[in-house]
C-alpha positions as CSV (number, residue, x, y, z in Angstrom):
1,M,25.2,1.6,33.7
2,P,22.4,4.0,34.7
3,H,22.6,5.5,38.1
4,S,19.4,7.5,38.2
5,F,15.9,6.0,38.2
6,G,13.7,9.1,37.9
7,Y,10.4,9.4,36.0
8,R,12.1,10.7,32.9
9,A,15.3,8.7,33.2
10,R,16.9,7.7,29.8
11,T,14.6,9.9,27.7
12,R,17.2,12.3,26.2
13,K,16.4,11.2,22.7
14,L,12.9,9.9,23.3
15,F,11.2,13.2,24.2
16,S,13.5,15.5,22.1
17,Q,12.0,17.4,19.3
18,P,13.2,16.9,15.7
19,F,15.5,19.4,14.0
20,R,13.7,22.7,13.1
21,S,10.4,21.6,14.8
22,K,11.2,22.7,18.3
23,G,9.0,25.2,20.3
24,V,5.3,25.8,20.7
25,P,3.0,23.2,19.0
26,H,0.9,24.3,16.1
27,L,-2.7,25.5,16.6
28,S,-4.1,22.4,14.8
29,T,-3.0,20.3,17.8
30,Y,-5.4,22.2,20.0
31,L,-8.2,22.4,17.5
32,T,-8.5,18.6,16.9
33,T,-11.6,17.1,18.3
34,Y,-11.6,13.8,20.0
35,H,-14.5,11.5,20.8
36,N,-15.0,8.5,23.0
37,G,-13.8,5.4,21.1
38,D,-11.3,7.2,18.8
39,L,-8.0,5.5,18.4
40,V,-5.0,7.7,19.2
41,D,-1.3,7.5,19.1
42,I,0.6,8.6,22.2
43,K,3.7,10.6,21.5
44,G,5.2,12.7,24.3
45,N,6.0,16.3,23.2
46,G,9.1,17.4,25.1
47,S,8.3,21.1,24.8
48,I,5.1,20.7,26.9
49,H,5.8,19.3,30.4
50,K,2.2,19.2,31.7
51,G,0.1,16.1,31.1
52,M,3.1,14.2,29.7
53,P,2.9,10.4,29.5
54,H,5.4,8.1,31.1
55,K,8.1,6.9,28.7
56,F,6.5,3.4,28.6
57,Y,3.4,4.8,26.8
58,H,5.4,6.7,24.2
59,G,4.6,5.3,20.8
60,R,1.6,3.2,22.0
61,T,-1.9,3.3,20.5
62,G,-4.9,3.5,22.7
63,R,-8.7,4.2,22.7
64,V,-10.2,7.4,24.1
65,W,-12.5,6.8,27.0
66,N,-12.8,10.4,28.5
67,V,-12.6,13.9,27.0
68,S,-12.0,17.0,29.2
69,P,-11.3,20.6,28.2
70,H,-7.5,20.2,28.0
71,A,-6.9,16.5,28.1
72,V,-8.1,13.1,27.0
73,G,-8.3,9.8,28.9
74,V,-6.7,7.0,26.9
75,E,-7.0,3.3,27.6
76,V,-3.8,1.4,26.7
77,N,-2.8,-2.2,27.0
78,K,0.2,-2.9,29.2
79,R,1.9,-6.3,29.7
80,V,2.6,-6.9,33.3
81,G,4.2,-10.3,34.0
82,N,2.1,-12.9,32.2
83,R,-1.1,-10.8,31.8
84,I,-2.2,-7.8,29.8
85,M,-3.8,-5.0,31.9
86,R,-5.9,-2.2,30.5
87,K,-4.4,1.0,31.9
88,R,-6.4,4.3,31.9
89,I,-4.2,7.4,31.7
90,H,-5.0,11.1,31.1
91,L,-2.8,13.0,28.7
92,R,-2.9,16.6,27.4
93,V,-3.9,16.9,23.8
94,E,-0.3,18.0,22.9
95,H,0.9,14.4,23.5
96,V,-1.8,12.7,21.5
97,K,-2.7,12.5,17.8
98,K,-5.4,10.6,15.9
99,S,-4.3,7.2,14.8
100,R,-4.2,6.3,11.1
101,S,-3.8,2.6,11.8
102,R,-7.3,1.6,10.8
103,E,-7.6,3.8,7.7
104,D,-6.4,1.2,5.2
105,F,-8.7,-1.5,6.8
106,L,-11.8,0.8,6.7
107,K,-11.1,1.7,3.1
108,R,-10.8,-2.0,2.2
109,V,-14.1,-2.8,4.0
110,K,-15.8,-0.1,2.0
111,V,-14.4,-1.4,-1.3
112,N,-15.3,-5.0,-0.4
113,T,-18.9,-4.1,0.4
114,E,-19.2,-2.3,-2.9
115,K,-17.8,-5.4,-4.7
116,S,-20.1,-7.8,-2.9
117,T,-23.2,-5.8,-3.6
118,E,-22.2,-5.5,-7.3
119,A,-21.6,-9.3,-7.4
120,K,-25.0,-10.0,-5.8
121,K,-26.7,-7.9,-8.5
122,T,-24.9,-9.6,-11.3
123,G,-25.1,-13.1,-9.7
124,K,-21.3,-13.7,-10.0
125,K,-19.0,-15.0,-7.3
126,V,-16.2,-12.6,-6.4
127,S,-13.2,-13.2,-4.1
128,L,-12.6,-10.4,-1.5
129,K,-9.4,-11.9,-0.2
130,R,-6.2,-9.9,-0.4
131,T,-3.7,-11.6,-2.8
132,P,0.0,-11.0,-3.0
133,G,1.5,-9.5,-6.1
134,L,2.2,-12.0,-8.8
135,P,5.6,-12.3,-10.5
136,R,6.1,-10.4,-13.7
137,P,5.8,-12.4,-16.9
138,A,9.0,-13.7,-18.5
139,H,10.6,-11.9,-21.4
140,F,13.8,-11.8,-23.4
141,V,16.3,-8.9,-23.1
142,R,17.6,-8.1,-26.6
143,A,20.6,-6.0,-27.2
144,K,22.4,-4.8,-30.4
145,P,25.6,-6.8,-31.1
146,G,27.8,-3.6,-30.9
147,N,26.5,-2.5,-27.5
148,I,27.6,-5.5,-25.5
149,L,30.7,-4.7,-23.4
150,T,32.5,-7.2,-21.3
151,V,33.9,-5.8,-18.1
152,T,36.9,-7.5,-16.4
153,P,39.1,-6.4,-13.6
154,L,42.5,-4.9,-14.3
155,K,45.6,-7.1,-14.1
156,Y,47.3,-6.8,-10.7
157,D,50.8,-5.2,-11.0
158,L,53.0,-5.0,-7.9
159,L,53.9,-1.3,-7.5
160,I,57.1,-0.7,-5.4
């Protein structure tokens, strides 16, 4: 049972750095540019104590609403009781990275617009819905008569 209720209580594994990646963050962390409206993933970096998020926000995705020289303001949804509140928090850039959650969706939108414009030119109807992979077609597995081997368990002998 926990006996301490501090700001970083029960974060021993949560904020720890992976093996061989401890220490100062790479320079690309500081050179990444953020704009208002960007989706970002919040991941607390244990080696940088300043501007660190509360453990609740670790692993959440939010939208940038403010950019300052060393930090970004992120708007995150938080469930409080029976309602969802929009929380605005400021985090240093070491604890934030650009989210790739919409990458696949945006790529699909681009492909679908190309397909639809091509279909309008040709006058054909095209389905833009995603379809699950179909089962593979049936086939017979053929083996040479000499290669078939029947495997059976050994007879149990009581060893005393």
